[in-house]
CHARMM internal coordinates of N, CA and C (Angstrom, degrees):
IC EDIT
DIST 1 N 1 CA 1.4533
DIST 1 CA 1 C 1.5303
ANGL 1 N 1 CA 1 C 108.68
DIST 1 C 2 N 1.3246
ANGL 1 CA 1 C 2 N 115.54
DIHE 1 N 1 CA 1 C 2 N 129.32
DIST 2 N 2 CA 1.4614
ANGL 1 C 2 N 2 CA 121.83
DIHE 1 CA 1 C 2 N 2 CA -179.76
DIST 2 CA 2 C 1.5240
ANGL 2 N 2 CA 2 C 110.46
DIHE 1 C 2 N 2 CA 2 C -92.41
DIST 2 C 3 N 1.3247
ANGL 2 CA 2 C 3 N 115.14
DIHE 2 N 2 CA 2 C 3 N 164.83
DIST 3 N 3 CA 1.4617
ANGL 2 C 3 N 3 CA 122.30
DIHE 2 CA 2 C 3 N 3 CA 174.42
DIST 3 CA 3 C 1.5160
ANGL 3 N 3 CA 3 C 108.15
DIHE 2 C 3 N 3 CA 3 C -123.11
DIST 3 C 4 N 1.3344
ANGL 3 CA 3 C 4 N 116.24
DIHE 3 N 3 CA 3 C 4 N 132.59
DIST 4 N 4 CA 1.4663
ANGL 3 C 4 N 4 CA 122.32
DIHE 3 CA 3 C 4 N 4 CA 175.24
DIST 4 CA 4 C 1.5225
ANGL 4 N 4 CA 4 C 107.43
DIHE 3 C 4 N 4 CA 4 C -114.52
DIST 4 C 5 N 1.3259
ANGL 4 CA 4 C 5 N 116.91
DIHE 4 N 4 CA 4 C 5 N 125.28
DIST 5 N 5 CA 1.4610
ANGL 4 C 5 N 5 CA 121.55
DIHE 4 CA 4 C 5 N 5 CA -179.63
DIST 5 CA 5 C 1.5242
ANGL 5 N 5 CA 5 C 110.66
DIHE 4 C 5 N 5 CA 5 C -96.87
DIST 5 C 6 N 1.3295
ANGL 5 CA 5 C 6 N 115.44
DIHE 5 N 5 CA 5 C 6 N 129.96
DIST 6 N 6 CA 1.4627
ANGL 5 C 6 N 6 CA 121.02
DIHE 5 CA 5 C 6 N 6 CA 178.82
DIST 6 CA 6 C 1.5297
ANGL 6 N 6 CA 6 C 112.56
DIHE 5 C 6 N 6 CA 6 C -74.15
DIST 6 C 7 N 1.3244
ANGL 6 CA 6 C 7 N 117.05
DIHE 6 N 6 CA 6 C 7 N -16.89
DIST 7 N 7 CA 1.4672
ANGL 6 C 7 N 7 CA 121.71
DIHE 6 CA 6 C 7 N 7 CA 179.15
DIST 7 CA 7 C 1.5261
ANGL 7 N 7 CA 7 C 112.34
DIHE 6 C 7 N 7 CA 7 C 50.11
DIST 7 C 8 N 1.3255
ANGL 7 CA 7 C 8 N 115.72
DIHE 7 N 7 CA 7 C 8 N 53.59
DIST 8 N 8 CA 1.4752
ANGL 7 C 8 N 8 CA 123.84
DIHE 7 CA 7 C 8 N 8 CA 176.46
DIST 8 CA 8 C 1.5284
ANGL 8 N 8 CA 8 C 114.35
DIHE 7 C 8 N 8 CA 8 C 70.16
DIST 8 C 9 N 1.3210
ANGL 8 CA 8 C 9 N 118.53
DIHE 8 N 8 CA 8 C 9 N 9.39
DIST 9 N 9 CA 1.4614
ANGL 8 C 9 N 9 CA 121.28
DIHE 8 CA 8 C 9 N 9 CA 171.63
DIST 9 CA 9 C 1.5324
ANGL 9 N 9 CA 9 C 107.24
DIHE 8 C 9 N 9 CA 9 C -86.03
DIST 9 C 10 N 1.3253
ANGL 9 CA 9 C 10 N 118.22
DIHE 9 N 9 CA 9 C 10 N 148.09
DIST 10 N 10 CA 1.4643
ANGL 9 C 10 N 10 CA 119.43
DIHE 9 CA 9 C 10 N 10 CA -177.25
DIST 10 CA 10 C 1.5354
ANGL 10 N 10 CA 10 C 113.86
DIHE 9 C 10 N 10 CA 10 C -70.54
DIST 10 C 11 N 1.3293
ANGL 10 CA 10 C 11 N 117.35
DIHE 10 N 10 CA 10 C 11 N -28.23
DIST 11 N 11 CA 1.4622
ANGL 10 C 11 N 11 CA 121.13
DIHE 10 CA 10 C 11 N 11 CA -177.82
DIST 11 CA 11 C 1.5251
ANGL 11 N 11 CA 11 C 109.98
DIHE 10 C 11 N 11 CA 11 C -163.66
DIST 11 C 12 N 1.3280
ANGL 11 CA 11 C 12 N 115.65
DIHE 11 N 11 CA 11 C 12 N 173.39
DIST 12 N 12 CA 1.4579
ANGL 11 C 12 N 12 CA 122.93
DIHE 11 CA 11 C 12 N 12 CA 170.72
DIST 12 CA 12 C 1.5254
ANGL 12 N 12 CA 12 C 106.12
DIHE 11 C 12 N 12 CA 12 C -134.53
DIST 12 C 13 N 1.3240
ANGL 12 CA 12 C 13 N 116.92
DIHE 12 N 12 CA 12 C 13 N 139.94
DIST 13 N 13 CA 1.4598
ANGL 12 C 13 N 13 CA 119.66
DIHE 12 CA 12 C 13 N 13 CA 178.26
DIST 13 CA 13 C 1.5225
ANGL 13 N 13 CA 13 C 109.27
DIHE 12 C 13 N 13 CA 13 C -74.17
DIST 13 C 14 N 1.3295
ANGL 13 CA 13 C 14 N 115.22
DIHE 13 N 13 CA 13 C 14 N 143.77
DIST 14 N 14 CA 1.4593
ANGL 13 C 14 N 14 CA 121.02
DIHE 13 CA 13 C 14 N 14 CA -174.89
DIST 14 CA 14 C 1.5259
ANGL 14 N 14 CA 14 C 112.05
DIHE 13 C 14 N 14 CA 14 C -55.73
DIST 14 C 15 N 1.3219
ANGL 14 CA 14 C 15 N 117.84
DIHE 14 N 14 CA 14 C 15 N -45.54
DIST 15 N 15 CA 1.4736
ANGL 14 C 15 N 15 CA 119.63
DIHE 14 CA 14 C 15 N 15 CA -178.46
DIST 15 CA 15 C 1.5334
ANGL 15 N 15 CA 15 C 110.75
DIHE 14 C 15 N 15 CA 15 C -63.42
DIST 15 C 16 N 1.3361
ANGL 15 CA 15 C 16 N 117.36
DIHE 15 N 15 CA 15 C 16 N -35.14
DIST 16 N 16 CA 1.4650
ANGL 15 C 16 N 16 CA 120.35
DIHE 15 CA 15 C 16 N 16 CA 177.87
DIST 16 CA 16 C 1.5241
ANGL 16 N 16 CA 16 C 111.01
DIHE 15 C 16 N 16 CA 16 C -69.81
DIST 16 C 17 N 1.3214
ANGL 16 CA 16 C 17 N 116.97
DIHE 16 N 16 CA 16 C 17 N -38.55
DIST 17 N 17 CA 1.4630
ANGL 16 C 17 N 17 CA 120.19
DIHE 16 CA 16 C 17 N 17 CA 179.58
DIST 17 CA 17 C 1.5307
ANGL 17 N 17 CA 17 C 111.02
DIHE 16 C 17 N 17 CA 17 C -60.72
DIST 17 C 18 N 1.3275
ANGL 17 CA 17 C 18 N 116.78
DIHE 17 N 17 CA 17 C 18 N -41.35
DIST 18 N 18 CA 1.4720
ANGL 17 C 18 N 18 CA 119.85
DIHE 17 CA 17 C 18 N 18 CA 179.18
DIST 18 CA 18 C 1.5248
ANGL 18 N 18 CA 18 C 110.75
DIHE 17 C 18 N 18 CA 18 C -62.01
DIST 18 C 19 N 1.3341
ANGL 18 CA 18 C 19 N 116.82
DIHE 18 N 18 CA 18 C 19 N -37.67
DIST 19 N 19 CA 1.4730
ANGL 18 C 19 N 19 CA 120.31
DIHE 18 CA 18 C 19 N 19 CA 177.09
DIST 19 CA 19 C 1.5264
ANGL 19 N 19 CA 19 C 110.52
DIHE 18 C 19 N 19 CA 19 C -69.66
DIST 19 C 20 N 1.3331
ANGL 19 CA 19 C 20 N 117.32
DIHE 19 N 19 CA 19 C 20 N -46.94
DIST 20 N 20 CA 1.4654
ANGL 19 C 20 N 20 CA 121.11
DIHE 19 CA 19 C 20 N 20 CA -178.21
DIST 20 CA 20 C 1.5264
ANGL 20 N 20 CA 20 C 111.71
DIHE 19 C 20 N 20 CA 20 C -60.03
DIST 20 C 21 N 1.3202
ANGL 20 CA 20 C 21 N 116.69
DIHE 20 N 20 CA 20 C 21 N -34.63
DIST 21 N 21 CA 1.4629
ANGL 20 C 21 N 21 CA 121.53
DIHE 20 CA 20 C 21 N 21 CA 179.80
DIST 21 CA 21 C 1.5319
ANGL 21 N 21 CA 21 C 111.60
DIHE 20 C 21 N 21 CA 21 C -77.30
DIST 21 C 22 N 1.3278
ANGL 21 CA 21 C 22 N 117.09
DIHE 21 N 21 CA 21 C 22 N -11.91
DIST 22 N 22 CA 1.4545
ANGL 21 C 22 N 22 CA 120.52
DIHE 21 CA 21 C 22 N 22 CA -178.03
DIST 22 CA 22 C 1.5134
ANGL 22 N 22 CA 22 C 112.78
DIHE 21 C 22 N 22 CA 22 C 80.13
DIST 22 C 23 N 1.3366
ANGL 22 CA 22 C 23 N 116.42
DIHE 22 N 22 CA 22 C 23 N 14.31
DIST 23 N 23 CA 1.4613
ANGL 22 C 23 N 23 CA 120.92
DIHE 22 CA 22 C 23 N 23 CA 179.91
DIST 23 CA 23 C 1.5168
ANGL 23 N 23 CA 23 C 111.88
DIHE 22 C 23 N 23 CA 23 C -78.98
DIST 23 C 24 N 1.3338
ANGL 23 CA 23 C 24 N 117.49
DIHE 23 N 23 CA 23 C 24 N -22.48
DIST 24 N 24 CA 1.4691
ANGL 23 C 24 N 24 CA 123.22
DIHE 23 CA 23 C 24 N 24 CA 177.10
DIST 24 CA 24 C 1.5169
ANGL 24 N 24 CA 24 C 108.18
DIHE 23 C 24 N 24 CA 24 C -135.71
DIST 24 C 25 N 1.3203
ANGL 24 CA 24 C 25 N 115.75
DIHE 24 N 24 CA 24 C 25 N 145.36
DIST 25 N 25 CA 1.4572
ANGL 24 C 25 N 25 CA 119.97
DIHE 24 CA 24 C 25 N 25 CA -176.81
DIST 25 CA 25 C 1.5206
ANGL 25 N 25 CA 25 C 113.62
DIHE 24 C 25 N 25 CA 25 C -79.01
DIST 25 C 26 N 1.3355
ANGL 25 CA 25 C 26 N 117.03
DIHE 25 N 25 CA 25 C 26 N -22.66
DIST 26 N 26 CA 1.4682
ANGL 25 C 26 N 26 CA 119.60
DIHE 25 CA 25 C 26 N 26 CA -176.83
DIST 26 CA 26 C 1.5200
ANGL 26 N 26 CA 26 C 109.66
DIHE 25 C 26 N 26 CA 26 C -147.59
DIST 26 C 27 N 1.3194
ANGL 26 CA 26 C 27 N 114.42
DIHE 26 N 26 CA 26 C 27 N 167.31
DIST 27 N 27 CA 1.4548
ANGL 26 C 27 N 27 CA 119.68
DIHE 26 CA 26 C 27 N 27 CA 176.20
DIST 27 CA 27 C 1.5134
ANGL 27 N 27 CA 27 C 111.60
DIHE 26 C 27 N 27 CA 27 C -63.51
DIST 27 C 28 N 1.3250
ANGL 27 CA 27 C 28 N 116.30
DIHE 27 N 27 CA 27 C 28 N -37.37
DIST 28 N 28 CA 1.4710
ANGL 27 C 28 N 28 CA 120.67
DIHE 27 CA 27 C 28 N 28 CA 179.44
DIST 28 CA 28 C 1.5317
ANGL 28 N 28 CA 28 C 110.53
DIHE 27 C 28 N 28 CA 28 C -63.96
DIST 28 C 29 N 1.3256
ANGL 28 CA 28 C 29 N 116.86
DIHE 28 N 28 CA 28 C 29 N -41.45
DIST 29 N 29 CA 1.4640
ANGL 28 C 29 N 29 CA 120.83
DIHE 28 CA 28 C 29 N 29 CA 178.74
DIST 29 CA 29 C 1.5278
ANGL 29 N 29 CA 29 C 110.05
DIHE 28 C 29 N 29 CA 29 C -65.86
DIST 29 C 30 N 1.3286
ANGL 29 CA 29 C 30 N 116.48
DIHE 29 N 29 CA 29 C 30 N -40.84
DIST 30 N 30 CA 1.4687
ANGL 29 C 30 N 30 CA 120.35
DIHE 29 CA 29 C 30 N 30 CA 178.73
DIST 30 CA 30 C 1.5213
ANGL 30 N 30 CA 30 C 110.65
DIHE 29 C 30 N 30 CA 30 C -62.86
DIST 30 C 31 N 1.3154
ANGL 30 CA 30 C 31 N 116.71
DIHE 30 N 30 CA 30 C 31 N -45.25
DIST 31 N 31 CA 1.4642
ANGL 30 C 31 N 31 CA 120.56
DIHE 30 CA 30 C 31 N 31 CA 179.95
DIST 31 CA 31 C 1.5249
ANGL 31 N 31 CA 31 C 111.23
DIHE 30 C 31 N 31 CA 31 C -62.94
DIST 31 C 32 N 1.3233
ANGL 31 CA 31 C 32 N 117.12
DIHE 31 N 31 CA 31 C 32 N -34.87
DIST 32 N 32 CA 1.4641
ANGL 31 C 32 N 32 CA 121.27
DIHE 31 CA 31 C 32 N 32 CA -179.66
DIST 32 CA 32 C 1.5254
ANGL 32 N 32 CA 32 C 111.26
DIHE 31 C 32 N 32 CA 32 C -66.84
DIST 32 C 33 N 1.3422
ANGL 32 CA 32 C 33 N 117.45
DIHE 32 N 32 CA 32 C 33 N -45.87
DIST 33 N 33 CA 1.4627
ANGL 32 C 33 N 33 CA 118.76
DIHE 32 CA 32 C 33 N 33 CA -178.51
DIST 33 CA 33 C 1.5303
ANGL 33 N 33 CA 33 C 111.17
DIHE 32 C 33 N 33 CA 33 C -69.74
DIST 33 C 34 N 1.3298
ANGL 33 CA 33 C 34 N 116.87
DIHE 33 N 33 CA 33 C 34 N -31.05
DIST 34 N 34 CA 1.4583
ANGL 33 C 34 N 34 CA 120.30
DIHE 33 CA 33 C 34 N 34 CA 175.87
DIST 34 CA 34 C 1.5299
ANGL 34 N 34 CA 34 C 109.46
DIHE 33 C 34 N 34 CA 34 C -66.49
DIST 34 C 35 N 1.3293
ANGL 34 CA 34 C 35 N 116.61
DIHE 34 N 34 CA 34 C 35 N -47.75
DIST 35 N 35 CA 1.4671
ANGL 34 C 35 N 35 CA 121.63
DIHE 34 CA 34 C 35 N 35 CA -179.86
DIST 35 CA 35 C 1.5287
ANGL 35 N 35 CA 35 C 111.55
DIHE 34 C 35 N 35 CA 35 C -61.19
DIST 35 C 36 N 1.3244
ANGL 35 CA 35 C 36 N 116.73
DIHE 35 N 35 CA 35 C 36 N -31.39
DIST 36 N 36 CA 1.4700
ANGL 35 C 36 N 36 CA 121.41
DIHE 35 CA 35 C 36 N 36 CA 179.55
DIST 36 CA 36 C 1.5304
ANGL 36 N 36 CA 36 C 112.80
DIHE 35 C 36 N 36 CA 36 C -78.51
DIST 36 C 37 N 1.3346
ANGL 36 CA 36 C 37 N 117.05
DIHE 36 N 36 CA 36 C 37 N -1.34
DIST 37 N 37 CA 1.4568
ANGL 36 C 37 N 37 CA 120.67
DIHE 36 CA 36 C 37 N 37 CA 177.86
DIST 37 CA 37 C 1.5165
ANGL 37 N 37 CA 37 C 114.46
DIHE 36 C 37 N 37 CA 37 C 76.74
DIST 37 C 38 N 1.3231
ANGL 37 CA 37 C 38 N 117.02
DIHE 37 N 37 CA 37 C 38 N 26.47
DIST 38 N 38 CA 1.4587
ANGL 37 C 38 N 38 CA 121.03
DIHE 37 CA 37 C 38 N 38 CA -176.96
DIST 38 CA 38 C 1.5210
ANGL 38 N 38 CA 38 C 114.01
DIHE 37 C 38 N 38 CA 38 C -94.33
DIST 38 C 39 N 1.3404
ANGL 38 CA 38 C 39 N 117.19
DIHE 38 N 38 CA 38 C 39 N 0.07
DIST 39 N 39 CA 1.4652
ANGL 38 C 39 N 39 CA 121.62
DIHE 38 CA 38 C 39 N 39 CA -176.73
DIST 39 CA 39 C 1.5280
ANGL 39 N 39 CA 39 C 109.13
DIHE 38 C 39 N 39 CA 39 C -116.31
DIST 39 C 40 N 1.3239
ANGL 39 CA 39 C 40 N 115.76
DIHE 39 N 39 CA 39 C 40 N 137.17
DIST 40 N 40 CA 1.4612
ANGL 39 C 40 N 40 CA 120.70
DIHE 39 CA 39 C 40 N 40 CA 177.13
DIST 40 CA 40 C 1.5266
ANGL 40 N 40 CA 40 C 109.70
DIHE 39 C 40 N 40 CA 40 C -117.88
DIST 40 C 41 N 1.3301
ANGL 40 CA 40 C 41 N 114.83
DIHE 40 N 40 CA 40 C 41 N 141.52
DIST 41 N 41 CA 1.4571
ANGL 40 C 41 N 41 CA 121.90
DIHE 40 CA 40 C 41 N 41 CA 173.15
DIST 41 CA 41 C 1.5220
ANGL 41 N 41 CA 41 C 106.56
DIHE 40 C 41 N 41 CA 41 C -120.07
DIST 41 C 42 N 1.3191
ANGL 41 CA 41 C 42 N 115.72
DIHE 41 N 41 CA 41 C 42 N 121.42
DIST 42 N 42 CA 1.4678
ANGL 41 C 42 N 42 CA 121.88
DIHE 41 CA 41 C 42 N 42 CA -176.65
DIST 42 CA 42 C 1.5311
ANGL 42 N 42 CA 42 C 111.78
DIHE 41 C 42 N 42 CA 42 C 51.80
DIST 42 C 43 N 1.3356
ANGL 42 CA 42 C 43 N 116.30
DIHE 42 N 42 CA 42 C 43 N 39.70
DIST 43 N 43 CA 1.4555
ANGL 42 C 43 N 43 CA 121.82
DIHE 42 CA 42 C 43 N 43 CA 175.54
DIST 43 CA 43 C 1.5165
ANGL 43 N 43 CA 43 C 116.04
DIHE 42 C 43 N 43 CA 43 C 83.90
DIST 43 C 44 N 1.3390
ANGL 43 CA 43 C 44 N 117.95
DIHE 43 N 43 CA 43 C 44 N -2.62
DIST 44 N 44 CA 1.4607
ANGL 43 C 44 N 44 CA 122.20
DIHE 43 CA 43 C 44 N 44 CA -179.42
DIST 44 CA 44 C 1.5337
ANGL 44 N 44 CA 44 C 110.12
DIHE 43 C 44 N 44 CA 44 C -113.09
DIST 44 C 45 N 1.3188
ANGL 44 CA 44 C 45 N 116.87
DIHE 44 N 44 CA 44 C 45 N 138.23
DIST 45 N 45 CA 1.4631
ANGL 44 C 45 N 45 CA 120.51
DIHE 44 CA 44 C 45 N 45 CA 177.28
DIST 45 CA 45 C 1.5263
ANGL 45 N 45 CA 45 C 108.98
DIHE 44 C 45 N 45 CA 45 C -60.60
DIST 45 C 46 N 1.3223
ANGL 45 CA 45 C 46 N 115.31
DIHE 45 N 45 CA 45 C 46 N 132.08
DIST 46 N 46 CA 1.4688
ANGL 45 C 46 N 46 CA 121.65
DIHE 45 CA 45 C 46 N 46 CA -179.71
DIST 46 CA 46 C 1.5285
ANGL 46 N 46 CA 46 C 108.65
DIHE 45 C 46 N 46 CA 46 C -119.95
DIST 46 C 47 N 1.3297
ANGL 46 CA 46 C 47 N 116.75
DIHE 46 N 46 CA 46 C 47 N 123.24
DIST 47 N 47 CA 1.4649
ANGL 46 C 47 N 47 CA 120.42
DIHE 46 CA 46 C 47 N 47 CA -179.17
DIST 47 CA 47 C 1.5265
ANGL 47 N 47 CA 47 C 112.79
DIHE 46 C 47 N 47 CA 47 C -112.47
DIST 47 C 48 N 1.3378
ANGL 47 CA 47 C 48 N 117.65
DIHE 47 N 47 CA 47 C 48 N 2.60
DIST 48 N 48 CA 1.4691
ANGL 47 C 48 N 48 CA 120.02
DIHE 47 CA 47 C 48 N 48 CA 176.14
DIST 48 CA 48 C 1.5246
ANGL 48 N 48 CA 48 C 108.19
DIHE 47 C 48 N 48 CA 48 C -83.81
DIST 48 C 49 N 1.3050
ANGL 48 CA 48 C 49 N 116.90
DIHE 48 N 48 CA 48 C 49 N 115.35
DIST 49 N 49 CA 1.4538
ANGL 48 C 49 N 49 CA 122.06
DIHE 48 CA 48 C 49 N 49 CA -173.93
DIST 49 CA 49 C 1.5252
ANGL 49 N 49 CA 49 C 113.05
DIHE 48 C 49 N 49 CA 49 C -63.11
DIST 49 C 50 N 1.3212
ANGL 49 CA 49 C 50 N 116.25
DIHE 49 N 49 CA 49 C 50 N -37.32
DIST 50 N 50 CA 1.4634
ANGL 49 C 50 N 50 CA 120.19
DIHE 49 CA 49 C 50 N 50 CA -177.63
DIST 50 CA 50 C 1.5284
ANGL 50 N 50 CA 50 C 112.18
DIHE 49 C 50 N 50 CA 50 C -104.59
DIST 50 C 51 N 1.3159
ANGL 50 CA 50 C 51 N 115.87
DIHE 50 N 50 CA 50 C 51 N 26.27
DIST 51 N 51 CA 1.4621
ANGL 50 C 51 N 51 CA 121.24
DIHE 50 CA 50 C 51 N 51 CA 176.99
DIST 51 CA 51 C 1.5282
ANGL 51 N 51 CA 51 C 108.88
DIHE 50 C 51 N 51 CA 51 C -54.60
DIST 51 C 52 N 1.3288
ANGL 51 CA 51 C 52 N 116.34
DIHE 51 N 51 CA 51 C 52 N 132.42
DIST 52 N 52 CA 1.4631
ANGL 51 C 52 N 52 CA 121.20
DIHE 51 CA 51 C 52 N 52 CA -179.38
DIST 52 CA 52 C 1.5261
ANGL 52 N 52 CA 52 C 109.27
DIHE 51 C 52 N 52 CA 52 C -80.63
DIST 52 C 53 N 1.3192
ANGL 52 CA 52 C 53 N 115.48
DIHE 52 N 52 CA 52 C 53 N 116.52
DIST 53 N 53 CA 1.4554
ANGL 52 C 53 N 53 CA 121.49
DIHE 52 CA 52 C 53 N 53 CA 178.45
DIST 53 CA 53 C 1.5231
ANGL 53 N 53 CA 53 C 107.55
DIHE 52 C 53 N 53 CA 53 C -93.83
DIST 53 C 54 N 1.3362
ANGL 53 CA 53 C 54 N 114.54
DIHE 53 N 53 CA 53 C 54 N 123.61
DIST 54 N 54 CA 1.4564
ANGL 53 C 54 N 54 CA 121.79
DIHE 53 CA 53 C 54 N 54 CA -175.67
DIST 54 CA 54 C 1.5225
ANGL 54 N 54 CA 54 C 110.90
DIHE 53 C 54 N 54 CA 54 C -104.48
DIST 54 C 55 N 1.3250
ANGL 54 CA 54 C 55 N 115.68
DIHE 54 N 54 CA 54 C 55 N 170.24
DIST 55 N 55 CA 1.4630
ANGL 54 C 55 N 55 CA 120.95
DIHE 54 CA 54 C 55 N 55 CA 177.50
DIST 55 CA 55 C 1.5218
ANGL 55 N 55 CA 55 C 110.18
DIHE 54 C 55 N 55 CA 55 C -56.30
DIST 55 C 56 N 1.3060
ANGL 55 CA 55 C 56 N 115.71
DIHE 55 N 55 CA 55 C 56 N 143.43
DIST 56 N 56 CA 1.4655
ANGL 55 C 56 N 56 CA 126.07
DIHE 55 CA 55 C 56 N 56 CA 177.74
DIST 56 CA 56 C 1.5234
ANGL 56 N 56 CA 56 C 113.77
DIHE 55 C 56 N 56 CA 56 C 74.02
DIST 56 C 57 N 1.3291
ANGL 56 CA 56 C 57 N 118.28
DIHE 56 N 56 CA 56 C 57 N 8.67
DIST 57 N 57 CA 1.4599
ANGL 56 C 57 N 57 CA 119.42
DIHE 56 CA 56 C 57 N 57 CA 172.89
DIST 57 CA 57 C 1.5242
ANGL 57 N 57 CA 57 C 108.57
DIHE 56 C 57 N 57 CA 57 C -89.75
DIST 57 C 58 N 1.3301
ANGL 57 CA 57 C 58 N 115.13
DIHE 57 N 57 CA 57 C 58 N 155.45
DIST 58 N 58 CA 1.4592
ANGL 57 C 58 N 58 CA 122.39
DIHE 57 CA 57 C 58 N 58 CA -178.23
DIST 58 CA 58 C 1.5241
ANGL 58 N 58 CA 58 C 108.77
DIHE 57 C 58 N 58 CA 58 C -119.16
DIST 58 C 59 N 1.3301
ANGL 58 CA 58 C 59 N 115.98
DIHE 58 N 58 CA 58 C 59 N 132.79
DIST 59 N 59 CA 1.4600
ANGL 58 C 59 N 59 CA 121.49
DIHE 58 CA 58 C 59 N 59 CA -179.05
DIST 59 CA 59 C 1.5272
ANGL 59 N 59 CA 59 C 108.33
DIHE 58 C 59 N 59 CA 59 C -120.23
DIST 59 C 60 N 1.3507
ANGL 59 CA 59 C 60 N 115.30
DIHE 59 N 59 CA 59 C 60 N 134.96
DIST 60 N 60 CA 1.4589
ANGL 59 C 60 N 60 CA 121.36
DIHE 59 CA 59 C 60 N 60 CA -179.87
DIST 60 CA 60 C 1.5222
ANGL 60 N 60 CA 60 C 109.95
DIHE 59 C 60 N 60 CA 60 C -123.27
DIST 60 C 61 N 1.3330
ANGL 60 CA 60 C 61 N 115.01
DIHE 60 N 60 CA 60 C 61 N 139.47
DIST 61 N 61 CA 1.4638
ANGL 60 C 61 N 61 CA 120.47
DIHE 60 CA 60 C 61 N 61 CA 175.21
DIST 61 CA 61 C 1.5192
ANGL 61 N 61 CA 61 C 108.66
DIHE 60 C 61 N 61 CA 61 C -157.19
DIST 61 C 62 N 1.3063
ANGL 61 CA 61 C 62 N 116.69
DIHE 61 N 61 CA 61 C 62 N 130.08
DIST 62 N 62 CA 1.4623
ANGL 61 C 62 N 62 CA 123.49
DIHE 61 CA 61 C 62 N 62 CA 172.58
DIST 62 CA 62 C 1.5306
ANGL 62 N 62 CA 62 C 112.64
DIHE 61 C 62 N 62 CA 62 C 51.47
DIST 62 C 63 N 1.3232
ANGL 62 CA 62 C 63 N 116.73
DIHE 62 N 62 CA 62 C 63 N 42.32
DIST 63 N 63 CA 1.4585
ANGL 62 C 63 N 63 CA 121.18
DIHE 62 CA 62 C 63 N 63 CA 177.20
DIST 63 CA 63 C 1.5200
ANGL 63 N 63 CA 63 C 115.11
DIHE 62 C 63 N 63 CA 63 C 83.55
DIST 63 C 64 N 1.3237
ANGL 63 CA 63 C 64 N 117.62
DIHE 63 N 63 CA 63 C 64 N -3.01
DIST 64 N 64 CA 1.4651
ANGL 63 C 64 N 64 CA 121.48
DIHE 63 CA 63 C 64 N 64 CA 179.23
DIST 64 CA 64 C 1.5321
ANGL 64 N 64 CA 64 C 109.45
DIHE 63 C 64 N 64 CA 64 C -107.22
DIST 64 C 65 N 1.3274
ANGL 64 CA 64 C 65 N 115.54
DIHE 64 N 64 CA 64 C 65 N 151.21
DIST 65 N 65 CA 1.4535
ANGL 64 C 65 N 65 CA 121.40
DIHE 64 CA 64 C 65 N 65 CA -178.94
DIST 65 CA 65 C 1.5222
ANGL 65 N 65 CA 65 C 109.59
DIHE 64 C 65 N 65 CA 65 C -133.63
DIST 65 C 66 N 1.3222
ANGL 65 CA 65 C 66 N 115.65
DIHE 65 N 65 CA 65 C 66 N 141.40
DIST 66 N 66 CA 1.4596
ANGL 65 C 66 N 66 CA 120.96
DIHE 65 CA 65 C 66 N 66 CA 175.02
DIST 66 CA 66 C 1.5326
ANGL 66 N 66 CA 66 C 108.28
DIHE 65 C 66 N 66 CA 66 C -132.89
DIST 66 C 67 N 1.3289
ANGL 66 CA 66 C 67 N 115.35
DIHE 66 N 66 CA 66 C 67 N 139.26
DIST 67 N 67 CA 1.4557
ANGL 66 C 67 N 67 CA 121.88
DIHE 66 CA 66 C 67 N 67 CA 174.98
DIST 67 CA 67 C 1.5295
ANGL 67 N 67 CA 67 C 107.34
DIHE 66 C 67 N 67 CA 67 C -107.82
DIST 67 C 68 N 1.3171
ANGL 67 CA 67 C 68 N 115.96
DIHE 67 N 67 CA 67 C 68 N 131.82
DIST 68 N 68 CA 1.4671
ANGL 67 C 68 N 68 CA 121.22
DIHE 67 CA 67 C 68 N 68 CA -178.18
DIST 68 CA 68 C 1.5214
ANGL 68 N 68 CA 68 C 108.93
DIHE 67 C 68 N 68 CA 68 C -91.91
DIST 68 C 69 N 1.3180
ANGL 68 CA 68 C 69 N 115.95
DIHE 68 N 68 CA 68 C 69 N 129.71
DIST 69 N 69 CA 1.4657
ANGL 68 C 69 N 69 CA 122.80
DIHE 68 CA 68 C 69 N 69 CA -179.73
DIST 69 CA 69 C 1.5241
ANGL 69 N 69 CA 69 C 109.43
DIHE 68 C 69 N 69 CA 69 C -119.02
DIST 69 C 70 N 1.3540
ANGL 69 CA 69 C 70 N 116.40
DIHE 69 N 69 CA 69 C 70 N 153.12
DIST 70 N 70 CA 1.4738
ANGL 69 C 70 N 70 CA 119.37
DIHE 69 CA 69 C 70 N 70 CA -178.93
DIST 70 CA 70 C 1.5248
ANGL 70 N 70 CA 70 C 113.29
DIHE 69 C 70 N 70 CA 70 C -62.15
END
COOR INIT
IC SEED 1 N 1 CA 1 C
IC BUILD
């Protein structure tokens, strides 16, 4: 399980997080996998591409998990 630090930012958009983690090569690819229902936030499928991911939320994709920290 990875940790992503917000570095004093209030949130990160889900599509950006997938890119930052290296799980998708581009924003378009990230948006596609989100739209296809392949990404979970806190165990629930999330299809909003620009969903605001806050501290202490957990994101899962393709067998990988990241926890967001402040």
